[in-house]
PyMOL Python script that loads the backbone (N, CA, C, O; Angstrom):
from pymol import cmd

cmd.read_pdbstr("""\
ATOM      1  N   MET A   1       0.332  -1.260  -0.126  1.00  0.00           N
ATOM      2  CA  MET A   1      -0.224  -0.245   0.285  1.00  0.00           C
ATOM      3  C   MET A   1       1.511   0.667   0.121  1.00  0.00           C
ATOM      4  O   MET A   1       2.699   0.500   0.396  1.00  0.00           O
ATOM      5  N   ILE A   2       0.330   1.920  -0.683  1.00  0.00           N
ATOM      6  CA  ILE A   2       1.127   3.594  -0.688  1.00  0.00           C
ATOM      7  C   ILE A   2      -0.099   4.716  -0.015  1.00  0.00           C
ATOM      8  O   ILE A   2      -1.303   4.480   0.090  1.00  0.00           O
ATOM      9  N   ASN A   3       0.491   5.737   0.310  1.00  0.00           N
ATOM     10  CA  ASN A   3       0.160   6.970   0.116  1.00  0.00           C
ATOM     11  C   ASN A   3      -0.010   8.255  -0.498  1.00  0.00           C
ATOM     12  O   ASN A   3       0.859   8.966  -1.002  1.00  0.00           O
ATOM     13  N   VAL A   4      -1.094   8.436  -0.403  1.00  0.00           N
ATOM     14  CA  VAL A   4      -1.012  10.505  -1.597  1.00  0.00           C
ATOM     15  C   VAL A   4      -1.936  10.729  -0.597  1.00  0.00           C
ATOM     16  O   VAL A   4      -2.844  10.292   0.110  1.00  0.00           O
ATOM     17  N   LYS A   5      -0.825  12.149  -1.093  1.00  0.00           N
ATOM     18  CA  LYS A   5      -2.584  13.053  -0.784  1.00  0.00           C
ATOM     19  C   LYS A   5      -2.996  13.833  -1.600  1.00  0.00           C
ATOM     20  O   LYS A   5      -2.249  14.239  -2.490  1.00  0.00           O
ATOM     21  N   VAL A   6      -4.083  14.172  -1.515  1.00  0.00           N
ATOM     22  CA  VAL A   6      -4.886  14.785  -2.963  1.00  0.00           C
ATOM     23  C   VAL A   6      -4.850  16.469  -1.865  1.00  0.00           C
ATOM     24  O   VAL A   6      -4.668  16.800  -0.693  1.00  0.00           O
ATOM     25  N   LYS A   7      -5.171  17.127  -3.269  1.00  0.00           N
ATOM     26  CA  LYS A   7      -5.360  18.569  -2.877  1.00  0.00           C
ATOM     27  C   LYS A   7      -6.594  18.935  -3.342  1.00  0.00           C
ATOM     28  O   LYS A   7      -6.881  18.659  -4.507  1.00  0.00           O
ATOM     29  N   CYS A   8      -7.390  19.518  -2.625  1.00  0.00           N
ATOM     30  CA  CYS A   8      -8.581  20.025  -2.860  1.00  0.00           C
ATOM     31  C   CYS A   8      -8.795  20.905  -3.051  1.00  0.00           C
ATOM     32  O   CYS A   8      -8.784  21.543  -1.998  1.00  0.00           O
ATOM     33  N   PHE A   9      -9.325  22.212  -4.849  1.00  0.00           N
ATOM     34  CA  PHE A   9      -9.321  23.183  -4.552  1.00  0.00           C
ATOM     35  C   PHE A   9     -10.677  23.335  -5.492  1.00  0.00           C
ATOM     36  O   PHE A   9     -11.031  22.322  -6.095  1.00  0.00           O
ATOM     37  N   SER A  10     -11.555  24.704  -5.671  1.00  0.00           N
ATOM     38  CA  SER A  10     -13.029  24.707  -6.281  1.00  0.00           C
ATOM     39  C   SER A  10     -13.847  24.268  -5.953  1.00  0.00           C
ATOM     40  O   SER A  10     -14.248  24.196  -4.792  1.00  0.00           O
ATOM     41  N   GLN A  11     -14.455  23.732  -7.196  1.00  0.00           N
ATOM     42  CA  GLN A  11     -15.485  22.766  -7.228  1.00  0.00           C
ATOM     43  C   GLN A  11     -15.142  21.389  -6.567  1.00  0.00           C
ATOM     44  O   GLN A  11     -16.196  20.861  -6.212  1.00  0.00           O
ATOM     45  N   VAL A  12     -14.439  20.888  -6.377  1.00  0.00           N
ATOM     46  CA  VAL A  12     -13.236  19.074  -6.187  1.00  0.00           C
ATOM     47  C   VAL A  12     -14.109  19.702  -4.500  1.00  0.00           C
ATOM     48  O   VAL A  12     -15.050  19.115  -3.966  1.00  0.00           O
ATOM     49  N   LYS A  13     -13.313  21.259  -3.870  1.00  0.00           N
ATOM     50  CA  LYS A  13     -13.417  21.089  -2.930  1.00  0.00           C
ATOM     51  C   LYS A  13     -14.814  21.486  -2.347  1.00  0.00           C
ATOM     52  O   LYS A  13     -15.282  20.818  -1.426  1.00  0.00           O
ATOM     53  N   TYR A  14     -15.367  22.361  -2.767  1.00  0.00           N
ATOM     54  CA  TYR A  14     -17.269  22.126  -2.683  1.00  0.00           C
ATOM     55  C   TYR A  14     -17.489  20.813  -2.871  1.00  0.00           C
ATOM     56  O   TYR A  14     -17.931  20.462  -1.777  1.00  0.00           O
ATOM     57  N   ALA A  15     -17.460  19.845  -3.579  1.00  0.00           N
ATOM     58  CA  ALA A  15     -18.039  18.394  -3.496  1.00  0.00           C
ATOM     59  C   ALA A  15     -17.973  17.942  -2.399  1.00  0.00           C
ATOM     60  O   ALA A  15     -18.913  17.807  -1.616  1.00  0.00           O
ATOM     61  N   LEU A  16     -16.584  17.592  -2.189  1.00  0.00           N
ATOM     62  CA  LEU A  16     -15.989  17.017  -0.943  1.00  0.00           C
ATOM     63  C   LEU A  16     -15.821  17.374   0.158  1.00  0.00           C
ATOM     64  O   LEU A  16     -15.431  16.520   0.956  1.00  0.00           O
ATOM     65  N   GLY A  17     -16.042  18.737   0.629  1.00  0.00           N
ATOM     66  CA  GLY A  17     -15.840  19.273   1.955  1.00  0.00           C
ATOM     67  C   GLY A  17     -14.872  19.309   2.783  1.00  0.00           C
ATOM     68  O   GLY A  17     -14.996  19.179   4.001  1.00  0.00           O
ATOM     69  N   VAL A  18     -13.592  19.529   2.040  1.00  0.00           N
ATOM     70  CA  VAL A  18     -12.763  19.422   2.615  1.00  0.00           C
ATOM     71  C   VAL A  18     -11.562  19.673   1.660  1.00  0.00           C
ATOM     72  O   VAL A  18     -11.748  19.337   0.490  1.00  0.00           O
ATOM     73  N   ASP A  19     -10.009  20.370   2.078  1.00  0.00           N
ATOM     74  CA  ASP A  19      -9.484  20.668   1.661  1.00  0.00           C
ATOM     75  C   ASP A  19      -7.843  19.089   1.028  1.00  0.00           C
ATOM     76  O   ASP A  19      -7.049  18.788   0.136  1.00  0.00           O
ATOM     77  N   VAL A  20      -8.294  18.759   2.166  1.00  0.00           N
ATOM     78  CA  VAL A  20      -6.639  18.123   1.567  1.00  0.00           C
ATOM     79  C   VAL A  20      -7.134  16.743   1.989  1.00  0.00           C
ATOM     80  O   VAL A  20      -7.182  16.708   3.219  1.00  0.00           O
ATOM     81  N   LEU A  21      -7.551  15.500   1.392  1.00  0.00           N
ATOM     82  CA  LEU A  21      -7.030  13.993   1.864  1.00  0.00           C
ATOM     83  C   LEU A  21      -5.501  13.543   1.630  1.00  0.00           C
ATOM     84  O   LEU A  21      -4.543  13.858   0.924  1.00  0.00           O
ATOM     85  N   THR A  22      -5.767  12.817   2.422  1.00  0.00           N
ATOM     86  CA  THR A  22      -5.393  11.222   2.414  1.00  0.00           C
ATOM     87  C   THR A  22      -5.405  10.005   2.000  1.00  0.00           C
ATOM     88  O   THR A  22      -5.488   9.290   2.999  1.00  0.00           O
ATOM     89  N   PHE A  23      -5.365   9.360   1.025  1.00  0.00           N
ATOM     90  CA  PHE A  23      -5.432   7.837   0.582  1.00  0.00           C
ATOM     91  C   PHE A  23      -4.397   7.035   0.594  1.00  0.00           C
ATOM     92  O   PHE A  23      -3.289   7.287   0.120  1.00  0.00           O
ATOM     93  N   GLU A  24      -4.809   5.843   1.251  1.00  0.00           N
ATOM     94  CA  GLU A  24      -3.677   4.707   1.235  1.00  0.00           C
ATOM     95  C   GLU A  24      -4.433   3.825   0.437  1.00  0.00           C
ATOM     96  O   GLU A  24      -5.361   3.156   0.891  1.00  0.00           O
ATOM     97  N   VAL A  25      -3.876   3.793  -1.339  1.00  0.00           N
ATOM     98  CA  VAL A  25      -4.386   2.595  -2.184  1.00  0.00           C
ATOM     99  C   VAL A  25      -3.365   2.324  -2.556  1.00  0.00           C
ATOM    100  O   VAL A  25      -2.310   2.952  -2.464  1.00  0.00           O
ATOM    101  N   ASP A  26      -3.637   1.135  -3.120  1.00  0.00           N
ATOM    102  CA  ASP A  26      -2.555  -0.444  -3.353  1.00  0.00           C
ATOM    103  C   ASP A  26      -1.771  -0.218  -4.697  1.00  0.00           C
ATOM    104  O   ASP A  26      -2.245   0.148  -5.772  1.00  0.00           O
ATOM    105  N   GLU A  27      -0.518  -0.505  -4.406  1.00  0.00           N
ATOM    106  CA  GLU A  27       0.744  -0.056  -5.328  1.00  0.00           C
ATOM    107  C   GLU A  27       0.643  -0.080  -6.794  1.00  0.00           C
ATOM    108  O   GLU A  27       1.350   0.336  -7.713  1.00  0.00           O
ATOM    109  N   ASN A  28      -0.372  -0.650  -6.711  1.00  0.00           N
ATOM    110  CA  ASN A  28      -0.958  -0.224  -8.332  1.00  0.00           C
ATOM    111  C   ASN A  28      -1.647   0.527  -9.352  1.00  0.00           C
ATOM    112  O   ASN A  28      -1.885   0.538 -10.560  1.00  0.00           O
ATOM    113  N   THR A  29      -1.981   1.543  -7.586  1.00  0.00           N
ATOM    114  CA  THR A  29      -3.385   2.890  -8.764  1.00  0.00           C
ATOM    115  C   THR A  29      -2.476   3.684  -9.556  1.00  0.00           C
ATOM    116  O   THR A  29      -1.266   3.699  -9.782  1.00  0.00           O
ATOM    117  N   THR A  30      -3.368   4.255  -9.853  1.00  0.00           N
ATOM    118  CA  THR A  30      -2.910   5.161 -11.265  1.00  0.00           C
ATOM    119  C   THR A  30      -3.511   6.141 -11.124  1.00  0.00           C
ATOM    120  O   THR A  30      -4.371   6.175 -10.244  1.00  0.00           O
ATOM    121  N   SER A  31      -3.215   7.512 -12.114  1.00  0.00           N
ATOM    122  CA  SER A  31      -4.429   8.830 -11.298  1.00  0.00           C
ATOM    123  C   SER A  31      -5.827   8.609 -12.025  1.00  0.00           C
ATOM    124  O   SER A  31      -6.781   8.926 -11.314  1.00  0.00           O
ATOM    125  N   ILE A  32      -6.106   8.201 -13.111  1.00  0.00           N
ATOM    126  CA  ILE A  32      -7.124   8.200 -13.177  1.00  0.00           C
ATOM    127  C   ILE A  32      -7.592   6.783 -12.519  1.00  0.00           C
ATOM    128  O   ILE A  32      -8.740   6.540 -12.892  1.00  0.00           O
ATOM    129  N   ASP A  33      -7.229   6.071 -11.917  1.00  0.00           N
ATOM    130  CA  ASP A  33      -8.149   5.083 -11.229  1.00  0.00           C
ATOM    131  C   ASP A  33      -8.391   5.775  -9.320  1.00  0.00           C
ATOM    132  O   ASP A  33      -9.208   5.211  -8.593  1.00  0.00           O
ATOM    133  N   LEU A  34      -7.703   6.779  -8.890  1.00  0.00           N
ATOM    134  CA  LEU A  34      -7.247   7.739  -7.694  1.00  0.00           C
ATOM    135  C   LEU A  34      -8.771   9.121  -8.498  1.00  0.00           C
ATOM    136  O   LEU A  34      -9.370   9.857  -7.714  1.00  0.00           O
ATOM    137  N   GLU A  35      -9.039   9.152  -9.853  1.00  0.00           N
ATOM    138  CA  GLU A  35      -9.978  10.203  -9.606  1.00  0.00           C
ATOM    139  C   GLU A  35     -11.490   9.547  -9.783  1.00  0.00           C
ATOM    140  O   GLU A  35     -12.448  10.279  -9.533  1.00  0.00           O
ATOM    141  N   LYS A  36     -11.699   8.326 -10.165  1.00  0.00           N
ATOM    142  CA  LYS A  36     -12.615   7.374 -10.111  1.00  0.00           C
ATOM    143  C   LYS A  36     -13.017   7.819  -8.779  1.00  0.00           C
ATOM    144  O   LYS A  36     -13.993   8.559  -8.647  1.00  0.00           O
ATOM    145  N   ILE A  37     -12.302   7.401  -7.748  1.00  0.00           N
ATOM    146  CA  ILE A  37     -12.359   6.969  -6.046  1.00  0.00           C
ATOM    147  C   ILE A  37     -12.755   8.490  -6.035  1.00  0.00           C
ATOM    148  O   ILE A  37     -13.925   8.503  -5.652  1.00  0.00           O
ATOM    149  N   ILE A  38     -12.260  10.021  -6.318  1.00  0.00           N
ATOM    150  CA  ILE A  38     -12.977  11.155  -6.108  1.00  0.00           C
ATOM    151  C   ILE A  38     -14.829  11.076  -6.688  1.00  0.00           C
ATOM    152  O   ILE A  38     -16.032  10.930  -6.471  1.00  0.00           O
ATOM    153  N   ARG A  39     -13.860  11.287  -7.430  1.00  0.00           N
ATOM    154  CA  ARG A  39     -15.784  11.539  -7.702  1.00  0.00           C
ATOM    155  C   ARG A  39     -17.139  10.297  -7.358  1.00  0.00           C
ATOM    156  O   ARG A  39     -18.341  10.548  -7.275  1.00  0.00           O
ATOM    157  N   GLU A  40     -16.631   9.291  -7.245  1.00  0.00           N
ATOM    158  CA  GLU A  40     -17.885   8.278  -6.199  1.00  0.00           C
ATOM    159  C   GLU A  40     -17.736   9.480  -5.112  1.00  0.00           C
ATOM    160  O   GLU A  40     -18.649  10.284  -4.919  1.00  0.00           O
ATOM    161  N   ARG A  41     -16.919   9.507  -4.659  1.00  0.00           N
ATOM    162  CA  ARG A  41     -16.973  10.554  -3.106  1.00  0.00           C
ATOM    163  C   ARG A  41     -17.423  11.371  -3.107  1.00  0.00           C
ATOM    164  O   ARG A  41     -18.036  11.808  -2.133  1.00  0.00           O
ATOM    165  N   ALA A  42     -17.294  12.064  -4.448  1.00  0.00           N
ATOM    166  CA  ALA A  42     -18.368  13.448  -4.385  1.00  0.00           C
ATOM    167  C   ALA A  42     -19.773  13.492  -5.112  1.00  0.00           C
ATOM    168  O   ALA A  42     -20.451  14.483  -5.387  1.00  0.00           O
ATOM    169  N   GLY A  43     -20.048  12.060  -5.366  1.00  0.00           N
ATOM    170  CA  GLY A  43     -21.842  11.593  -5.899  1.00  0.00           C
ATOM    171  C   GLY A  43     -22.249  12.542  -7.171  1.00  0.00           C
ATOM    172  O   GLY A  43     -21.692  12.656  -8.263  1.00  0.00           O
ATOM    173  N   GLU A  44     -22.974  12.940  -6.845  1.00  0.00           N
ATOM    174  CA  GLU A  44     -22.748  13.781  -8.444  1.00  0.00           C
ATOM    175  C   GLU A  44     -22.962  15.289  -8.650  1.00  0.00           C
ATOM    176  O   GLU A  44     -23.817  15.890  -9.301  1.00  0.00           O
ATOM    177  N   LYS A  45     -21.853  15.755  -7.847  1.00  0.00           N
ATOM    178  CA  LYS A  45     -21.642  16.548  -7.626  1.00  0.00           C
ATOM    179  C   LYS A  45     -20.264  17.227  -8.650  1.00  0.00           C
ATOM    180  O   LYS A  45     -20.300  18.406  -9.002  1.00  0.00           O
ATOM    181  N   LEU A  46     -19.183  16.365  -9.013  1.00  0.00           N
ATOM    182  CA  LEU A  46     -18.633  16.830 -10.005  1.00  0.00           C
ATOM    183  C   LEU A  46     -19.013  16.127 -11.112  1.00  0.00           C
ATOM    184  O   LEU A  46     -18.022  16.132 -11.842  1.00  0.00           O
ATOM    185  N   ASN A  47     -20.238  15.290 -11.853  1.00  0.00           N
ATOM    186  CA  ASN A  47     -20.453  14.573 -13.091  1.00  0.00           C
ATOM    187  C   ASN A  47     -19.836  15.296 -14.013  1.00  0.00           C
ATOM    188  O   ASN A  47     -19.184  14.722 -14.886  1.00  0.00           O
ATOM    189  N   ASP A  48     -19.943  16.751 -13.974  1.00  0.00           N
ATOM    190  CA  ASP A  48     -20.157  17.906 -15.776  1.00  0.00           C
ATOM    191  C   ASP A  48     -18.841  18.224 -15.120  1.00  0.00           C
ATOM    192  O   ASP A  48     -18.889  19.454 -15.162  1.00  0.00           O
ATOM    193  N   VAL A  49     -17.579  17.898 -14.481  1.00  0.00           N
ATOM    194  CA  VAL A  49     -16.541  19.066 -14.955  1.00  0.00           C
ATOM    195  C   VAL A  49     -15.973  18.375 -14.675  1.00  0.00           C
ATOM    196  O   VAL A  49     -15.958  17.584 -13.732  1.00  0.00           O
ATOM    197  N   SER A  50     -15.154  18.651 -15.812  1.00  0.00           N
ATOM    198  CA  SER A  50     -13.907  17.691 -16.394  1.00  0.00           C
ATOM    199  C   SER A  50     -13.060  19.048 -15.274  1.00  0.00           C
ATOM    200  O   SER A  50     -12.875  20.236 -15.007  1.00  0.00           O
ATOM    201  N   LEU A  51     -12.749  17.246 -14.920  1.00  0.00           N
ATOM    202  CA  LEU A  51     -10.653  17.627 -14.623  1.00  0.00           C
ATOM    203  C   LEU A  51      -9.534  17.366 -14.366  1.00  0.00           C
ATOM    204  O   LEU A  51      -9.258  16.238 -13.958  1.00  0.00           O
ATOM    205  N   ARG A  52      -8.241  18.663 -14.587  1.00  0.00           N
ATOM    206  CA  ARG A  52      -7.183  17.909 -15.439  1.00  0.00           C
ATOM    207  C   ARG A  52      -6.517  17.621 -13.594  1.00  0.00           C
ATOM    208  O   ARG A  52      -6.756  17.948 -12.431  1.00  0.00           O
ATOM    209  N   ILE A  53      -5.797  16.989 -14.225  1.00  0.00           N
ATOM    210  CA  ILE A  53      -4.584  16.306 -12.721  1.00  0.00           C
ATOM    211  C   ILE A  53      -3.411  16.653 -12.950  1.00  0.00           C
ATOM    212  O   ILE A  53      -3.068  16.760 -14.127  1.00  0.00           O
ATOM    213  N   ALA A  54      -2.255  16.988 -11.651  1.00  0.00           N
ATOM    214  CA  ALA A  54      -0.923  17.767 -11.170  1.00  0.00           C
ATOM    215  C   ALA A  54      -0.750  16.754  -9.841  1.00  0.00           C
ATOM    216  O   ALA A  54      -1.268  16.590  -8.736  1.00  0.00           O
ATOM    217  N   ILE A  55       0.181  16.256 -10.562  1.00  0.00           N
ATOM    218  CA  ILE A  55       1.512  15.244  -9.966  1.00  0.00           C
ATOM    219  C   ILE A  55       2.446  15.895  -9.261  1.00  0.00           C
ATOM    220  O   ILE A  55       3.429  16.229  -9.923  1.00  0.00           O
ATOM    221  N   ASN A  56       2.450  16.249  -7.854  1.00  0.00           N
ATOM    222  CA  ASN A  56       3.820  16.993  -7.704  1.00  0.00           C
ATOM    223  C   ASN A  56       4.397  18.218  -8.713  1.00  0.00           C
ATOM    224  O   ASN A  56       5.485  18.603  -9.140  1.00  0.00           O
ATOM    225  N   GLN A  57       3.009  18.574  -8.817  1.00  0.00           N
ATOM    226  CA  GLN A  57       3.207  19.729  -8.982  1.00  0.00           C
ATOM    227  C   GLN A  57       3.235  20.415 -10.861  1.00  0.00           C
ATOM    228  O   GLN A  57       3.428  21.529 -11.347  1.00  0.00           O
ATOM    229  N   LYS A  58       2.881  18.824 -11.520  1.00  0.00           N
ATOM    230  CA  LYS A  58       3.329  19.253 -12.291  1.00  0.00           C
ATOM    231  C   LYS A  58       2.176  18.165 -13.297  1.00  0.00           C
ATOM    232  O   LYS A  58       1.959  16.956 -13.230  1.00  0.00           O
ATOM    233  N   TYR A  59       1.466  19.540 -14.438  1.00  0.00           N
ATOM    234  CA  TYR A  59       0.443  18.454 -15.466  1.00  0.00           C
ATOM    235  C   TYR A  59       0.976  16.949 -16.000  1.00  0.00           C
ATOM    236  O   TYR A  59       2.175  16.760 -16.208  1.00  0.00           O
ATOM    237  N   GLN A  60       0.080  16.014 -16.178  1.00  0.00           N
ATOM    238  CA  GLN A  60      -0.284  15.137 -16.022  1.00  0.00           C
ATOM    239  C   GLN A  60      -1.057  14.706 -17.563  1.00  0.00           C
ATOM    240  O   GLN A  60      -2.276  14.667 -17.394  1.00  0.00           O
ATOM    241  N   LYS A  61      -0.656  14.379 -18.996  1.00  0.00           N
ATOM    242  CA  LYS A  61      -1.720  14.550 -20.035  1.00  0.00           C
ATOM    243  C   LYS A  61      -2.225  12.980 -20.327  1.00  0.00           C
ATOM    244  O   LYS A  61      -2.952  12.636 -21.258  1.00  0.00           O
ATOM    245  N   GLU A  62      -1.704  12.192 -19.383  1.00  0.00           N
ATOM    246  CA  GLU A  62      -1.497  10.242 -19.559  1.00  0.00           C
ATOM    247  C   GLU A  62      -2.093   9.985 -18.184  1.00  0.00           C
ATOM    248  O   GLU A  62      -2.570  10.768 -17.364  1.00  0.00           O
ATOM    249  N   GLU A  63      -1.995   9.180 -18.172  1.00  0.00           N
ATOM    250  CA  GLU A  63      -2.416   7.681 -17.095  1.00  0.00           C
ATOM    251  C   GLU A  63      -1.194   8.104 -16.138  1.00  0.00           C
ATOM    252  O   GLU A  63      -0.798   9.176 -16.596  1.00  0.00           O
ATOM    253  N   ILE A  64      -0.787   7.924 -15.555  1.00  0.00           N
ATOM    254  CA  ILE A  64       0.207   7.989 -14.121  1.00  0.00           C
ATOM    255  C   ILE A  64       0.230   6.827 -13.450  1.00  0.00           C
ATOM    256  O   ILE A  64      -0.934   6.466 -13.278  1.00  0.00           O
ATOM    257  N   ALA A  65       1.155   5.910 -12.893  1.00  0.00           N
ATOM    258  CA  ALA A  65       1.513   5.051 -11.623  1.00  0.00           C
ATOM    259  C   ALA A  65       1.662   6.179 -10.246  1.00  0.00           C
ATOM    260  O   ALA A  65       2.240   7.264 -10.329  1.00  0.00           O
ATOM    261  N   LEU A  66       1.294   5.878  -9.550  1.00  0.00           N
ATOM    262  CA  LEU A  66       0.739   6.908  -8.449  1.00  0.00           C
ATOM    263  C   LEU A  66       2.297   6.483  -7.288  1.00  0.00           C
ATOM    264  O   LEU A  66       2.728   5.330  -7.299  1.00  0.00           O
ATOM    265  N   GLN A  67       2.684   7.117  -6.761  1.00  0.00           N
ATOM    266  CA  GLN A  67       4.219   6.528  -6.011  1.00  0.00           C
ATOM    267  C   GLN A  67       3.967   7.227  -4.494  1.00  0.00           C
ATOM    268  O   GLN A  67       3.720   8.422  -4.336  1.00  0.00           O
ATOM    269  N   ASP A  68       4.091   6.156  -3.331  1.00  0.00           N
ATOM    270  CA  ASP A  68       4.028   6.674  -1.876  1.00  0.00           C
ATOM    271  C   ASP A  68       4.286   7.747  -1.735  1.00  0.00           C
ATOM    272  O   ASP A  68       5.486   7.885  -1.969  1.00  0.00           O
ATOM    273  N   GLY A  69       3.650   9.008  -1.365  1.00  0.00           N
ATOM    274  CA  GLY A  69       4.029  10.219  -1.705  1.00  0.00           C
ATOM    275  C   GLY A  69       4.041  11.255  -2.189  1.00  0.00           C
ATOM    276  O   GLY A  69       4.680  12.273  -1.926  1.00  0.00           O
ATOM    277  N   ASP A  70       2.896  10.887  -3.359  1.00  0.00           N
ATOM    278  CA  ASP A  70       2.886  11.915  -3.825  1.00  0.00           C
ATOM    279  C   ASP A  70       2.052  12.563  -3.667  1.00  0.00           C
ATOM    280  O   ASP A  70       1.327  11.708  -3.157  1.00  0.00           O
ATOM    281  N   GLU A  71       1.379  13.554  -3.662  1.00  0.00           N
ATOM    282  CA  GLU A  71       0.205  14.685  -3.840  1.00  0.00           C
ATOM    283  C   GLU A  71      -0.071  15.170  -5.076  1.00  0.00           C
ATOM    284  O   GLU A  71       0.502  15.001  -6.153  1.00  0.00           O
ATOM    285  N   VAL A  72      -1.157  15.880  -4.730  1.00  0.00           N
ATOM    286  CA  VAL A  72      -2.071  14.771  -6.209  1.00  0.00           C
ATOM    287  C   VAL A  72      -3.059  16.596  -6.293  1.00  0.00           C
ATOM    288  O   VAL A  72      -3.313  17.037  -5.172  1.00  0.00           O
ATOM    289  N   VAL A  73      -3.385  17.218  -7.122  1.00  0.00           N
ATOM    290  CA  VAL A  73      -3.955  17.724  -7.060  1.00  0.00           C
ATOM    291  C   VAL A  73      -4.931  18.081  -8.539  1.00  0.00           C
ATOM    292  O   VAL A  73      -4.501  18.578  -9.580  1.00  0.00           O
ATOM    293  N   PHE A  74      -6.389  17.640  -8.228  1.00  0.00           N
ATOM    294  CA  PHE A  74      -7.501  17.764  -9.466  1.00  0.00           C
ATOM    295  C   PHE A  74      -7.431  19.255 -10.149  1.00  0.00           C
ATOM    296  O   PHE A  74      -6.839  20.147  -9.542  1.00  0.00           O
ATOM    297  N   ILE A  75      -7.863  19.437 -11.043  1.00  0.00           N
ATOM    298  CA  ILE A  75      -7.985  21.386 -11.147  1.00  0.00           C
ATOM    299  C   ILE A  75      -9.244  21.349 -12.111  1.00  0.00           C
ATOM    300  O   ILE A  75      -9.107  21.121 -13.313  1.00  0.00           O
ATOM    301  N   PRO A  76      -9.975  21.490 -11.763  1.00  0.00           N
ATOM    302  CA  PRO A  76     -11.699  21.972 -12.571  1.00  0.00           C
ATOM    303  C   PRO A  76     -11.168  23.148 -13.588  1.00  0.00           C
ATOM    304  O   PRO A  76     -10.050  23.648 -13.719  1.00  0.00           O
ATOM    305  N   PRO A  77     -12.464  23.397 -14.280  1.00  0.00           N
ATOM    306  CA  PRO A  77     -12.023  24.141 -15.069  1.00  0.00           C
ATOM    307  C   PRO A  77     -11.575  25.703 -14.606  1.00  0.00           C
ATOM    308  O   PRO A  77     -11.837  25.917 -13.423  1.00  0.00           O
ATOM    309  N   VAL A  78     -10.954  26.822 -15.313  1.00  0.00           N
ATOM    310  CA  VAL A  78     -10.756  27.721 -14.085  1.00  0.00           C
ATOM    311  C   VAL A  78     -12.117  28.569 -14.204  1.00  0.00           C
ATOM    312  O   VAL A  78     -12.964  28.333 -15.066  1.00  0.00           O
ATOM    313  N   GLN A  79     -12.261  29.882 -12.958  1.00  0.00           N
ATOM    314  CA  GLN A  79     -13.992  29.785 -12.712  1.00  0.00           C
ATOM    315  C   GLN A  79     -13.303  31.994 -13.304  1.00  0.00           C
ATOM    316  O   GLN A  79     -12.446  32.700 -12.771  1.00  0.00           O
ATOM    317  N   GLY A  80     -14.084  32.235 -14.341  1.00  0.00           N
ATOM    318  CA  GLY A  80     -13.832  33.997 -13.106  1.00  0.00           C
ATOM    319  C   GLY A  80     -15.601  34.649 -13.437  1.00  0.00           C
ATOM    320  O   GLY A  80     -16.732  34.166 -13.497  1.00  0.00           O
ATOM    321  N   GLY A  81     -15.069  35.767 -13.557  1.00  0.00           N
ATOM    322  CA  GLY A  81     -16.312  36.824 -13.687  1.00  0.00           C
ATOM    323  C   GLY A  81     -16.339  38.321 -13.101  1.00  0.00           C
ATOM    324  O   GLY A  81     -17.334  39.028 -13.260  1.00  0.00           O
TER     325      GLY A  81
END
""", "prot")
cmd.dss("prot")
cmd.show_as("cartoon", "prot")
cmd.util.cbc("prot")
cmd.orient("prot")
């Protein structure tokens, strides 16, 4: 098992009600697997929200295997007004 930290911003923070989550996941867990976990935990609140993924402050365009201690951020579209 490995531990990863998820930082929550904007719609993700609203949907989950927290700033930071820590997950203990299997060693072969990927960024896409973790996104599924986040979406399940959020219920329907993130259904229509596209998310970009950053791991250790680097945007990821493809699925990537997570490592122990990774910091993951799911970034919703930028909002302004």
